[in-house]
All heavy atoms as an XYZ file, in Angstrom:
931
protein
N     102.857      7.501    -10.152
C     101.939      6.485    -10.568
C     100.974      7.115    -11.762
O     100.860      6.466    -12.677
C     101.056      6.006     -9.410
C     100.092      4.886     -9.844
S     101.072      3.454    -10.358
C      99.754      2.311    -10.431
N     100.566      8.341    -11.528
C      99.810      8.939    -12.469
C     100.537      9.155    -13.796
O      99.997      8.991    -14.883
C      99.212     10.283    -12.050
N     101.855      9.424    -13.735
C     102.731      9.542    -14.859
C     102.762      8.324    -15.659
O     102.651      8.341    -16.892
C     104.144      9.872    -14.312
C     105.175      9.920    -15.401
C     106.588     10.248    -14.788
O     106.839     11.309    -14.390
O     107.346      9.361    -14.700
N     102.976      7.132    -14.991
C     102.905      5.836    -15.682
C     101.609      5.585    -16.470
O     101.604      5.087    -17.551
C     103.244      4.779    -14.756
C     104.800      4.891    -14.249
C     103.152      3.343    -15.416
C     105.157      3.993    -13.174
N     100.517      5.848    -15.768
C      99.178      5.573    -16.375
C      98.998      6.412    -17.629
O      98.509      5.905    -18.632
C      98.038      5.885    -15.331
C      97.969      4.844    -14.133
C      97.048      5.372    -13.135
C      97.802      3.444    -14.668
N      99.454      7.709    -17.511
C      99.285      8.582    -18.680
C     100.078      8.138    -19.809
O      99.697      8.102    -20.977
C      99.766      9.997    -18.338
C      99.719     11.063    -19.360
C      98.277     11.163    -19.927
C     100.229     12.399    -18.914
N     101.457      7.760    -19.585
C     102.236      7.158    -20.514
C     101.638      5.933    -21.146
O     101.598      5.772    -22.347
C     103.684      6.854    -20.055
C     104.510      6.124    -21.013
C     104.295      8.190    -19.646
N     101.162      5.006    -20.463
C     100.493      3.845    -20.913
C      99.321      4.076    -21.736
O      99.188      3.464    -22.840
C     100.147      2.899    -19.718
C     101.248      2.192    -19.025
C     100.789      1.381    -17.785
O      99.748      1.666    -17.358
N     101.696      0.510    -17.292
N      98.565      5.031    -21.391
C      97.368      5.428    -22.224
C      97.817      5.993    -23.591
O      97.369      5.609    -24.609
C      96.509      6.438    -21.546
C      95.256      6.734    -22.221
C      94.363      7.728    -21.527
N      95.200      8.932    -21.226
C      94.834      9.908    -20.488
N      93.692      9.778    -19.864
N      95.582     10.933    -20.290
N      98.832      6.907    -23.525
C      99.349      7.381    -24.808
C     100.015      6.271    -25.573
O      99.894      6.337    -26.913
C     100.364      8.514    -24.559
C     101.083      8.991    -25.842
C      99.708      9.698    -23.844
N     100.782      5.396    -25.031
C     101.397      4.269    -25.729
C     100.327      3.449    -26.513
O     100.490      3.051    -27.567
C     102.128      3.356    -24.863
C     103.524      4.031    -24.374
S     104.405      3.107    -23.028
C     104.701      1.567    -23.848
N      99.200      3.142    -25.837
C      98.194      2.405    -26.527
C      97.640      3.086    -27.719
O      97.417      2.587    -28.753
C      96.991      2.020    -25.508
C      97.403      1.034    -24.531
N      97.781     -0.319    -24.884
C      97.590      1.043    -23.190
C      98.170     -1.009    -23.873
N      97.938     -0.192    -22.753
N      97.490      4.432    -27.515
C      96.951      5.265    -28.677
C      97.988      5.313    -29.766
O      97.609      5.341    -30.905
C      96.661      6.590    -28.173
C      95.465      6.744    -27.202
C      95.393      8.130    -26.569
O      96.178      8.942    -26.778
N      94.355      8.337    -25.820
N      99.205      5.291    -29.421
C     100.317      5.432    -30.524
C     100.828      4.068    -30.935
O     101.800      4.032    -31.706
C     101.448      6.279    -30.018
C     101.060      7.754    -29.600
C     100.510      8.428    -30.835
C     101.531      9.247    -31.635
N     101.011      9.875    -32.803
N     100.383      2.985    -30.419
C     100.760      1.581    -30.876
C     102.234      1.423    -30.675
O     102.908      0.872    -31.636
C     100.319      1.352    -32.300
S      98.506      1.366    -32.543
N     102.884      1.855    -29.557
C     104.227      1.581    -29.173
C     105.209      1.993    -30.311
O     106.118      1.234    -30.650
C     104.342      0.164    -28.805
C     103.862     -0.283    -27.430
C     103.963     -1.699    -27.244
C     104.537      0.474    -26.362
N     104.914      3.117    -30.899
C     105.918      3.724    -31.853
C     106.129      2.894    -33.036
O     107.294      2.871    -33.696
C     107.199      3.858    -31.161
S     107.201      4.979    -29.722
N     105.067      2.188    -33.553
C     105.208      1.468    -34.790
C     105.252      2.615    -35.854
O     104.572      3.670    -35.749
C     103.955      0.644    -35.060
O     102.795      1.330    -35.018
N     106.221      2.535    -36.829
C     106.366      3.702    -37.687
C     105.206      4.089    -38.585
O     105.043      3.544    -39.681
C     107.545      3.278    -38.606
C     107.901      1.876    -38.157
C     106.962      1.380    -37.069
N     104.222      4.734    -37.951
C     103.028      5.097    -38.775
C     103.282      6.498    -39.546
O     102.499      6.726    -40.513
C     101.879      5.299    -37.742
O     102.175      6.209    -36.844
N     104.235      7.224    -39.152
C     104.563      8.375    -39.957
C     105.886      8.138    -40.740
O     106.810      7.564    -40.267
C     104.748      9.519    -39.014
C     103.598      9.962    -38.173
C     104.090     11.035    -37.144
C     102.483     10.419    -38.978
N     105.754      8.586    -41.932
C     106.917      8.440    -42.709
C     107.839      9.696    -42.656
O     107.389     10.699    -42.193
C     106.628      8.315    -44.274
O     105.865      9.436    -44.710
C     105.729      7.058    -44.449
N     109.114      9.562    -43.181
C     109.959     10.819    -43.163
C     109.338     11.951    -43.842
O     109.641     13.058    -43.559
C     111.273     10.407    -43.631
C     112.087      9.532    -42.743
C     113.432      9.251    -43.358
O     113.874      9.832    -44.302
N     114.099      8.246    -42.780
N     108.549     11.640    -44.867
C     107.929     12.743    -45.656
C     107.064     13.568    -44.840
O     106.729     14.728    -45.274
C     107.327     12.273    -46.925
O     106.265     11.412    -46.587
N     106.455     13.075    -43.777
C     105.542     13.877    -42.954
C     106.308     14.811    -42.015
O     105.670     15.785    -41.526
C     104.644     13.021    -41.973
O     105.400     12.198    -41.201
C     103.787     12.093    -42.909
N     107.594     14.654    -41.866
C     108.459     15.479    -41.221
C     109.146     16.423    -42.111
O     109.630     15.975    -43.106
C     109.512     14.783    -40.359
S     108.948     13.799    -39.017
N     109.073     17.652    -41.745
C     109.844     18.563    -42.598
C     111.180     18.786    -42.047
O     111.380     19.453    -41.064
C     109.042     20.014    -42.722
C     107.704     19.762    -43.194
N     107.475     19.367    -44.526
C     106.479     19.935    -42.700
C     106.186     19.327    -44.713
N     105.572     19.652    -43.604
N     112.222     18.104    -42.518
C     113.485     18.153    -42.008
C     114.012     19.500    -41.911
O     113.888     20.258    -42.889
C     114.467     17.215    -42.820
N     114.721     19.847    -40.818
C     115.364     21.071    -40.641
C     116.707     20.825    -40.248
O     117.076     19.839    -39.660
C     114.664     21.973    -39.615
O     114.593     21.334    -38.372
N     117.609     21.881    -40.514
C     119.013     21.771    -40.068
C     119.060     22.523    -38.799
O     118.560     23.697    -38.764
C     119.858     22.257    -41.253
C     119.794     21.342    -42.399
C     121.318     22.405    -40.731
C     120.506     22.014    -43.683
N     119.645     22.052    -37.811
C     119.546     22.751    -36.451
C     120.255     24.016    -36.496
O     119.984     24.859    -35.724
C     120.167     21.768    -35.472
C     120.905     20.740    -36.270
C     120.181     20.697    -37.617
N     121.170     24.194    -37.365
C     121.896     25.544    -37.427
C     121.192     26.590    -38.212
O     121.414     27.758    -37.983
C     123.283     25.405    -37.989
C     124.204     24.567    -37.076
C     125.665     24.500    -37.649
C     124.365     25.330    -35.739
N     120.375     26.232    -39.227
C     119.734     27.275    -39.925
C     118.419     26.773    -40.657
O     118.578     25.741    -41.390
C     120.650     27.766    -40.987
O     120.093     28.885    -41.741
N     117.315     27.295    -40.412
C     117.000     28.243    -39.352
C     116.770     27.588    -38.109
O     116.663     26.382    -38.008
C     115.663     28.835    -39.971
C     115.016     27.746    -40.649
C     116.142     26.946    -41.255
N     116.603     28.400    -37.061
C     116.275     27.819    -35.708
C     114.858     27.197    -35.744
O     113.972     27.908    -36.387
C     116.263     28.931    -34.719
C     117.696     29.390    -34.249
C     117.514     30.631    -33.223
C     118.487     28.349    -33.544
N     114.670     26.124    -35.083
C     113.326     25.611    -35.026
C     112.370     26.584    -34.127
O     113.036     27.246    -33.253
C     113.407     24.247    -34.304
C     114.769     24.204    -33.817
C     115.634     25.291    -34.467
N     111.157     26.679    -34.419
C     110.254     27.577    -33.701
C     110.328     27.017    -32.263
O     110.475     25.836    -31.964
C     108.847     27.445    -34.183
N     110.257     28.001    -31.253
C     110.152     27.668    -29.867
C     109.036     26.524    -29.606
O     107.984     26.711    -30.058
C     109.899     28.855    -29.052
O     109.882     28.507    -27.661
N     109.356     25.509    -28.970
C     108.427     24.500    -28.581
C     108.404     23.343    -29.757
O     107.790     22.421    -29.449
N     109.077     23.495    -30.835
C     109.128     22.498    -31.946
C     110.460     21.851    -31.990
O     110.719     21.176    -32.956
C     108.743     23.167    -33.205
O     109.725     23.929    -33.676
N     111.348     22.149    -30.982
C     112.689     21.500    -31.018
C     112.633     19.932    -31.091
O     113.454     19.345    -31.939
C     113.635     22.047    -29.790
C     113.871     23.478    -29.853
C     112.855     24.311    -29.142
O     111.769     23.814    -28.787
O     113.127     25.537    -28.978
N     111.872     19.358    -30.338
C     111.901     17.877    -30.367
C     111.465     17.365    -31.738
O     112.057     16.475    -32.325
C     110.830     17.346    -29.373
C     110.820     15.777    -29.303
C     112.088     15.137    -28.996
C     109.721     15.337    -28.303
N     110.351     18.007    -32.266
C     109.933     17.637    -33.609
C     111.084     17.733    -34.694
O     111.380     16.843    -35.517
C     108.795     18.366    -34.048
C     108.263     17.997    -35.443
N     107.557     16.988    -35.659
C     108.408     18.770    -36.585
C     107.211     16.882    -37.022
N     107.760     17.939    -37.603
N     111.777     18.931    -34.690
C     112.832     19.141    -35.605
C     113.994     18.175    -35.360
O     114.504     17.628    -36.322
C     113.333     20.574    -35.365
N     114.290     17.877    -34.128
C     115.338     16.931    -33.928
C     115.073     15.629    -34.401
O     115.912     14.906    -34.958
C     115.662     16.942    -32.394
S     117.031     15.841    -31.895
N     113.794     15.111    -34.095
C     113.446     13.742    -34.576
C     113.412     13.697    -36.056
O     113.789     12.716    -36.680
C     112.116     13.376    -33.934
C     112.061     13.065    -32.369
C     110.543     12.882    -32.015
C     112.912     11.951    -32.042
N     113.025     14.732    -36.717
C     112.999     14.703    -38.190
C     114.468     14.718    -38.678
O     114.743     13.969    -39.632
C     112.283     15.976    -38.658
S     110.522     15.900    -38.471
N     115.357     15.461    -38.136
C     116.766     15.499    -38.461
C     117.367     14.187    -38.213
O     118.279     13.630    -39.099
C     117.491     16.500    -37.741
C     117.131     17.910    -38.224
O     116.572     18.070    -39.233
O     117.445     18.882    -37.501
N     117.002     13.428    -37.114
C     117.516     12.174    -36.739
C     117.060     11.152    -37.817
O     117.837     10.276    -38.298
C     116.990     11.795    -35.349
C     117.395     10.373    -34.917
C     118.772     10.158    -34.625
C     116.522      9.388    -34.720
C     119.159      8.809    -34.156
C     116.919      8.122    -34.277
C     118.171      7.910    -34.060
N     115.842     11.182    -38.102
C     115.352     10.278    -39.216
C     116.045     10.412    -40.516
O     116.340      9.448    -41.202
C     113.774     10.447    -39.399
N     116.250     11.721    -40.878
C     116.916     12.025    -42.072
C     118.421     11.542    -42.075
O     118.903     10.881    -43.092
C     116.967     13.514    -42.344
C     117.820     13.936    -43.528
C     116.966     14.311    -44.651
O     115.632     14.241    -44.604
O     117.534     14.794    -45.747
N     119.089     11.616    -40.906
C     120.456     11.216    -40.820
C     120.655      9.762    -40.624
O     121.700      9.219    -41.134
C     121.118     11.978    -39.584
N     119.710      9.054    -40.036
C     119.921      7.620    -39.695
C     119.032      6.612    -40.320
O     119.149      5.451    -40.110
C     119.837      7.439    -38.080
O     118.496      7.743    -37.806
C     120.858      8.330    -37.410
N     117.887      7.216    -40.911
C     116.878      6.308    -41.514
C     116.159      5.593    -40.275
O     115.622      4.481    -40.524
C     117.323      5.248    -42.546
C     117.683      5.947    -43.840
O     117.040      6.925    -44.174
O     118.555      5.486    -44.538
N     116.182      6.128    -39.163
C     115.408      5.640    -38.004
C     114.341      6.545    -37.664
O     114.583      7.735    -37.204
C     116.260      5.418    -36.789
C     117.421      4.390    -36.977
C     115.429      4.847    -35.572
C     118.492      4.284    -36.021
N     113.071      6.260    -37.955
C     111.972      7.154    -37.822
C     111.373      6.969    -36.440
O     110.649      5.981    -36.222
C     110.992      6.985    -38.985
C     109.831      7.947    -38.850
O     109.824      8.911    -38.045
O     108.923      7.850    -39.744
N     111.567      7.863    -35.539
C     110.809      7.847    -34.239
C     109.882      8.840    -34.048
O     109.460      9.129    -32.968
C     111.951      7.977    -33.128
C     113.068      6.992    -33.091
C     114.043      7.284    -32.015
C     112.579      5.598    -32.956
N     109.326      9.371    -35.135
C     108.261     10.375    -35.142
C     107.089      9.986    -34.404
O     106.369     10.793    -33.766
C     108.047     10.965    -36.511
O     107.550      9.870    -37.381
N     106.742      8.676    -34.455
C     105.533      8.277    -33.767
C     105.632      8.206    -32.282
O     104.656      7.982    -31.582
C     105.073      6.891    -34.391
O     106.152      5.908    -34.118
N     106.834      8.398    -31.805
C     107.189      8.462    -30.321
C     107.116      9.898    -29.795
O     107.251     10.124    -28.603
C     108.515      7.911    -30.085
S     108.685      6.214    -30.447
N     106.956     10.842    -30.708
C     107.077     12.266    -30.373
C     106.043     12.636    -29.187
O     106.497     13.237    -28.241
C     106.757     13.155    -31.576
C     107.002     14.604    -31.206
C     106.964     15.465    -32.523
O     106.928     14.921    -33.667
O     106.904     16.660    -32.274
N     104.818     12.202    -29.312
C     103.892     12.568    -28.280
C     104.239     11.975    -26.900
O     104.055     12.569    -25.845
C     102.451     12.056    -28.604
C     101.902     12.851    -29.863
O     102.402     13.974    -30.143
O     100.936     12.402    -30.389
N     104.725     10.741    -26.876
C     105.192     10.102    -25.680
C     106.371     11.029    -25.026
O     106.390     11.172    -23.802
C     105.726      8.712    -25.898
C     104.636      7.725    -26.380
C     105.376      6.415    -26.801
C     103.690      7.504    -25.179
N     107.336     11.357    -25.801
C     108.399     12.162    -25.347
C     107.920     13.488    -24.873
O     108.469     14.015    -23.864
C     109.471     12.242    -26.443
C     110.124     10.907    -26.805
C     111.050     11.115    -28.023
C     110.913     10.262    -25.736
N     107.053     14.185    -25.570
C     106.472     15.393    -25.210
C     105.829     15.364    -23.850
O     105.920     16.170    -22.977
C     105.509     16.030    -26.216
C     104.823     17.126    -25.681
C     106.346     16.311    -27.485
N     105.012     14.278    -23.642
C     104.164     14.081    -22.378
C     105.121     14.000    -21.281
O     104.906     14.570    -20.152
C     103.418     12.776    -22.427
C     102.855     12.399    -21.083
C     102.159     12.986    -23.323
N     106.338     13.464    -21.487
C     107.259     13.268    -20.441
C     108.204     14.426    -20.278
O     109.120     14.497    -19.453
C     108.106     11.969    -20.489
C     107.240     10.706    -20.637
S     106.404     10.449    -19.076
C     107.671     10.197    -17.931
N     108.066     15.422    -21.208
C     108.925     16.522    -21.360
C     110.425     16.214    -21.582
O     111.352     16.838    -21.169
C     108.798     17.472    -20.088
C     107.453     18.154    -19.974
C     107.354     19.134    -18.888
O     108.412     19.785    -18.600
O     106.210     19.408    -18.446
N     110.663     15.046    -22.432
C     111.910     14.586    -22.865
C     112.184     15.290    -24.145
O     111.735     14.901    -25.174
C     111.963     13.133    -23.002
C     111.847     12.289    -21.712
C     111.582     10.921    -21.736
C     111.938     12.890    -20.463
C     111.547     10.203    -20.568
C     111.850     12.189    -19.307
C     111.711     10.809    -19.346
N     113.008     16.408    -24.034
C     113.345     17.199    -25.182
C     114.763     16.922    -25.482
O     115.534     16.417    -24.721
C     112.911     18.662    -24.896
C     113.684     19.171    -23.628
C     111.479     18.894    -24.912
C     113.303     20.589    -23.356
N     115.280     17.514    -26.697
C     116.645     17.208    -27.069
C     117.655     17.494    -26.072
O     118.705     16.773    -26.044
C     116.784     18.014    -28.374
C     115.427     18.068    -28.921
C     114.523     18.192    -27.682
N     117.567     18.500    -25.301
C     118.680     18.847    -24.372
C     118.763     17.992    -23.165
O     119.658     17.832    -22.483
C     118.550     20.321    -23.971
C     117.299     20.725    -23.186
O     116.281     19.973    -23.351
O     117.407     21.616    -22.413
N     117.592     17.172    -22.852
C     117.615     16.333    -21.685
C     117.693     14.753    -22.112
O     118.037     14.017    -21.237
C     116.456     16.591    -20.690
C     116.504     17.890    -20.234
C     115.129     16.232    -21.401
N     117.358     14.507    -23.371
C     117.334     13.056    -23.790
C     118.652     12.381    -23.562
O     118.775     11.215    -23.064
C     116.813     12.993    -25.253
C     115.346     13.194    -25.353
C     117.213     11.568    -25.800
C     114.704     13.257    -26.628
N     119.837     13.038    -23.800
C     121.092     12.318    -23.515
C     121.321     11.959    -21.999
O     122.112     11.077    -21.793
C     122.173     13.386    -23.962
C     121.391     14.209    -24.974
C     120.024     14.316    -24.403
N     120.675     12.684    -21.204
C     120.809     12.372    -19.666
C     119.799     11.343    -19.157
O     119.894     10.937    -17.960
C     120.676     13.623    -18.875
C     121.748     14.652    -19.265
O     122.936     14.203    -19.575
O     121.467     15.861    -19.326
N     118.833     10.911    -19.901
C     117.878      9.957    -19.515
C     118.358      8.532    -19.737
O     118.882      8.223    -20.814
C     116.510     10.139    -20.251
C     115.990     11.520    -20.064
C     115.524      9.101    -19.751
C     114.983     11.920    -21.022
N     118.240      7.681    -18.659
C     118.801      6.283    -18.830
C     118.079      5.648    -20.028
O     116.896      5.685    -20.288
C     118.523      5.636    -17.609
C     118.332      6.755    -16.530
C     117.816      7.886    -17.290
N     118.846      4.941    -20.888
C     118.431      4.324    -22.056
C     117.241      3.328    -21.690
O     116.219      3.177    -22.343
C     119.491      3.582    -22.883
C     118.796      2.698    -23.974
C     120.317      4.665    -23.585
N     117.400      2.552    -20.532
C     116.359      1.648    -20.013
C     115.088      2.332    -19.851
O     113.991      1.883    -20.247
C     116.827      1.002    -18.711
N     115.138      3.594    -19.306
C     113.825      4.334    -19.170
C     113.223      4.765    -20.516
O     112.073      4.712    -20.649
C     114.175      5.629    -18.281
C     112.958      6.494    -18.045
C     112.019      5.877    -17.036
N     110.987      6.865    -16.677
C     109.747      6.620    -16.619
N     109.327      5.364    -16.806
N     108.842      7.540    -16.375
N     114.023      5.204    -21.397
C     113.595      5.569    -22.723
C     112.945      4.272    -23.377
O     111.873      4.417    -24.012
C     114.615      6.092    -23.599
C     115.117      7.511    -23.231
C     116.331      7.824    -23.946
C     114.014      8.536    -23.375
N     113.596      3.126    -23.277
C     113.072      1.909    -23.846
C     111.682      1.608    -23.116
O     110.702      1.215    -23.938
C     114.010      0.703    -23.604
S     115.470      0.620    -24.463
N     111.571      1.762    -21.922
C     110.271      1.396    -21.132
C     109.273      2.315    -21.615
O     108.092      1.918    -21.821
C     110.639      1.652    -19.682
C     109.438      1.559    -18.668
C     109.780      2.018    -17.354
O     110.934      1.843    -16.889
O     108.811      2.460    -16.657
N     109.459      3.617    -21.846
C     108.416      4.589    -22.200
C     107.997      4.343    -23.647
O     106.938      4.395    -23.960
C     109.039      5.977    -21.946
C     109.006      6.186    -20.502
C     108.080      7.053    -22.601
C     109.846      7.432    -20.087
N     109.023      4.235    -24.555
C     108.836      4.283    -26.020
C     108.585      2.924    -26.656
O     107.893      2.773    -27.620
C     109.896      4.915    -26.800
O     111.062      4.150    -26.577
C     110.122      6.327    -26.267
N     109.141      1.827    -26.084
C     109.029      0.524    -26.613
C     110.064      0.433    -27.862
O     110.007     -0.583    -28.558
N     110.888      1.322    -27.926
C     111.934      1.276    -29.064
C     113.079      0.537    -28.647
O     113.512      0.547    -27.391
C     112.415      2.811    -29.456
C     113.485      2.784    -30.404
C     111.190      3.456    -29.937
N     113.696     -0.210    -29.528
C     114.914     -0.966    -29.275
C     116.063     -0.102    -28.737
O     116.267      0.980    -29.120
C     115.432     -1.884    -30.386
C     114.344     -2.805    -30.810
C     115.791     -0.933    -31.585
N     116.822     -0.767    -27.865
C     117.897     -0.003    -27.169
C     118.904      0.652    -28.054
O     119.304      1.842    -27.847
C     118.559     -0.927    -26.219
C     119.622     -0.395    -25.222
C     120.170     -1.362    -24.173
O     119.445     -2.302    -24.014
O     121.297     -1.037    -23.729
N     119.350      0.003    -29.136
C     120.384      0.555    -29.987
C     119.907      1.819    -30.633
O     120.710      2.784    -30.782
N     118.666      1.861    -31.038
C     118.089      3.096    -31.686
C     118.100      4.224    -30.645
O     118.381      5.423    -31.090
C     116.753      2.837    -32.229
C     116.678      2.074    -33.437
N     115.465      1.720    -34.076
C     117.646      1.365    -34.030
C     115.778      0.978    -35.160
N     116.973      0.715    -35.199
N     117.969      3.974    -29.403
C     117.845      5.026    -28.436
C     119.263      5.513    -28.130
O     119.417      6.681    -27.762
C     117.050      4.555    -27.198
C     115.591      4.322    -27.535
C     114.862      3.766    -26.370
C     114.938      5.633    -27.880
N     120.262      4.580    -28.056
C     121.592      5.009    -27.896
C     121.949      5.949    -29.032
O     122.619      7.018    -28.798
C     122.572      3.925    -27.989
C     122.614      3.003    -26.597
C     122.101      1.877    -26.429
C     123.187      3.461    -25.418
N     122.262      1.427    -25.092
C     122.994      2.482    -24.494
C     123.905      4.667    -24.915
C     123.480      2.617    -23.113
C     124.279      4.737    -23.691
C     124.018      3.739    -22.786
N     121.621      5.660    -30.326
C     121.963      6.487    -31.424
C     121.201      7.873    -31.243
O     121.797      8.940    -31.563
C     121.440      5.886    -32.685
C     122.398      4.706    -33.142
C     121.865      4.110    -34.386
C     122.745      2.813    -34.671
N     122.373      2.197    -35.939
N     119.920      7.784    -30.782
C     119.107      9.001    -30.535
C     119.866      9.936    -29.516
O     119.944     11.124    -29.688
C     117.686      8.748    -30.059
C     116.824     10.079    -29.870
C     116.708     10.859    -31.008
C     115.539      9.537    -29.218
N     120.375      9.310    -28.377
C     120.975     10.059    -27.456
C     122.246     10.825    -28.032
O     122.503     11.926    -27.687
C     121.373      9.207    -26.231
C     120.194      8.893    -25.351
C     120.648      8.233    -24.065
O     121.436      7.333    -24.073
N     119.962      8.621    -22.933
N     123.058     10.169    -28.747
C     124.281     10.670    -29.316
C     123.897     11.745    -30.322
O     124.514     12.867    -30.274
C     125.157      9.612    -29.998
C     125.836      8.700    -29.128
S     126.839      7.475    -29.906
C     125.793      6.504    -30.829
N     122.920     11.550    -31.086
C     122.475     12.609    -31.969
C     121.881     13.834    -31.314
O     122.273     14.941    -31.737
C     121.282     11.896    -32.822
C     120.880     12.858    -34.078
C     121.604     12.915    -35.170
C     119.768     13.750    -33.903
C     121.233     13.921    -36.258
C     119.440     14.622    -34.896
C     120.109     14.673    -36.009
N     121.121     13.605    -30.222
C     120.524     14.733    -29.541
C     121.710     15.625    -28.941
O     121.537     16.805    -28.899
C     119.571     14.274    -28.485
S     117.931     13.741    -29.074
N     122.676     14.946    -28.418
C     123.731     15.687    -27.844
C     124.381     16.627    -28.753
O     124.582     17.727    -28.576
C     124.790     14.742    -27.235
C     125.841     15.435    -26.476
C     126.669     14.404    -25.739
C     127.762     15.014    -24.863
N     128.552     14.108    -24.113
N     124.719     16.089    -29.966
C     125.257     16.921    -31.025
C     124.430     17.899    -31.552
O     124.619     19.060    -31.765
C     125.769     16.056    -32.169
C     127.011     15.229    -31.792
O     127.707     15.513    -30.873
O     127.244     14.165    -32.551
N     123.045     17.581    -31.816
C     122.084     18.340    -32.278
C     121.871     19.616    -31.437
O     121.781     20.773    -31.932
C     120.816     17.598    -32.533
C     119.741     18.410    -33.268
C     119.447     18.242    -34.629
C     118.720     19.269    -32.751
N     118.416     19.030    -34.923
C     117.889     19.652    -33.840
C     118.373     19.674    -31.470
C     116.822     20.490    -33.709
C     117.410     20.527    -31.337
C     116.529     20.936    -32.334
N     121.740     19.399    -30.092
C     121.568     20.398    -29.117
C     122.791     21.331    -29.074
O     122.588     22.597    -29.007
C     121.177     19.922    -27.758
C     120.635     20.923    -26.903
O     119.631     21.552    -27.264
N     121.212     21.181    -25.759
N     123.925     20.814    -29.232
C     125.110     21.685    -29.210
C     125.124     22.658    -30.384
O     125.440     23.767    -30.258
C     126.395     20.793    -29.303
O     126.586     20.050    -28.136
N     124.725     22.182    -31.543
C     124.605     22.917    -32.779
C     123.526     24.080    -32.512
O     123.703     25.190    -32.927
C     124.317     22.145    -33.974
C     125.439     21.352    -34.535
N     126.637     21.855    -35.039
C     125.554     19.901    -34.460
C     127.464     20.903    -35.241
N     126.852     19.708    -34.996
N     122.391     23.632    -31.945
C     121.327     24.594    -31.776
C     121.755     25.712    -30.855
O     121.603     26.875    -31.065
C     120.145     23.808    -31.122
C     118.883     24.709    -30.786
C     118.337     25.296    -32.095
C     117.906     23.881    -30.064
N     122.458     25.307    -29.651
C     123.016     26.359    -28.692
C     123.956     27.218    -29.443
O     124.008     28.490    -29.170
C     123.538     25.609    -27.568
C     122.627     24.968    -26.549
C     123.319     24.249    -25.500
C     121.499     25.864    -26.073
N     124.802     26.645    -30.296
C     125.771     27.480    -30.958
C     125.075     28.551    -31.940
O     125.463     29.719    -32.033
C     126.696     26.679    -31.829
N     124.004     28.097    -32.552
C     123.340     28.955    -33.533
C     122.591     30.037    -32.737
O     122.641     31.202    -33.049
C     122.255     28.107    -34.336
C     121.469     28.958    -35.261
C     122.378     29.561    -36.269
C     121.509     30.352    -37.266
N     122.206     31.004    -38.321
N     122.041     29.706    -31.623
C     121.405     30.688    -30.755
C     122.367     31.699    -30.210
O     122.054     32.972    -30.210
C     120.689     30.049    -29.562
C     119.376     29.355    -29.916
C     118.767     28.734    -28.627
C     117.518     28.101    -29.080
N     116.847     27.475    -27.821
N     123.595     31.273    -29.880
C     124.644     32.274    -29.390
C     125.048     33.158    -30.515
O     125.208     34.353    -30.344
C     125.828     31.522    -28.830
N     125.199     32.530    -31.738
C     125.524     33.407    -32.953
C     124.460     34.374    -33.226
O     124.878     35.497    -33.473
C     125.770     32.312    -34.077
C     126.189     33.116    -35.307
C     126.211     32.073    -36.560
O     125.588     31.071    -36.521
N     127.093     32.377    -37.473
N     123.277     34.001    -33.141
C     122.225     34.912    -33.539
C     122.144     36.022    -32.344
O     121.858     37.227    -32.665
C     120.820     34.242    -33.499
C     120.761     33.318    -34.797
S     119.182     32.510    -34.920
C     118.254     33.837    -35.616
N     122.390     35.755    -31.117
C     122.401     36.733    -30.048
C     123.448     37.709    -30.227
O     123.287     38.938    -30.029
C     122.501     36.017    -28.703
C     122.406     36.870    -27.450
C     122.478     36.149    -26.262
C     122.246     37.073    -25.029
N     122.310     36.360    -23.809
N     124.683     37.186    -30.674
C     125.826     38.060    -30.940
C     125.519     39.078    -31.939
O     125.861     40.307    -31.956
C     127.030     37.332    -31.182
C     127.764     36.625    -30.045
C     129.101     36.129    -30.368
N     129.167     35.153    -31.343
C     128.974     33.779    -31.196
N     128.798     33.292    -29.981
N     129.012     33.013    -32.164
N     124.870     38.570    -32.976
C     124.501     39.506    -34.261
C     123.497     40.530    -33.716
O     123.618     41.683    -34.243
C     123.935     38.674    -35.350
C     124.885     37.816    -36.086
C     124.272     37.017    -37.161
N     125.203     36.268    -37.843
C     124.984     35.297    -38.785
N     123.874     35.112    -39.154
N     125.985     34.588    -39.305
N     122.544     40.121    -32.828
C     121.523     41.243    -32.439
C     122.214     42.292    -31.649
O     121.810     43.315    -31.566
C     120.463     40.489    -31.627
C     119.400     39.787    -32.517
C     118.171     39.473    -31.722
N     118.591     38.637    -30.532
C     118.329     37.390    -30.354
N     117.562     36.773    -31.373
N     118.585     36.693    -29.369
N     123.291     41.862    -30.783
C     123.896     42.736    -29.970
C     124.923     43.724    -30.641
O     125.459     44.594    -29.906
C     124.565     42.025    -28.789
C     123.555     41.377    -27.848
O     122.462     41.810    -27.699
N     124.007     40.292    -27.218
N     125.130     43.485    -31.882
C     126.045     44.346    -32.637
C     125.493     45.686    -32.962
O     124.471     45.886    -33.157
C     126.707     43.595    -33.829
C     127.669     42.605    -33.461
C     128.224     41.948    -34.688
C     129.290     40.917    -34.348
N     129.915     40.335    -35.550
């Protein structure tokens, strides 16, 4: 119950993800190079998603952070739940889930590649 109240309070503050931030406020990064700073993966992923799809969900970032919905778990969250939390239309969230799955795969590949280089 407290989780829902916190999300509702944040939603009111963020105006249900109306696109208040433009793509220019996100510094787009490519998930393979360089690695996003630890803790900034969601921001980087949302920026890359906006760049790739012209769907700017950056104003939902705080809501997703509060729920700890980060790129590696977003594909596993029911779309209905994401809609409920963010107020974003279902189709955009299906696209986000597909994007996050690929984005996270690239991120994991890059991390593995960097680890192999360090171990040489």
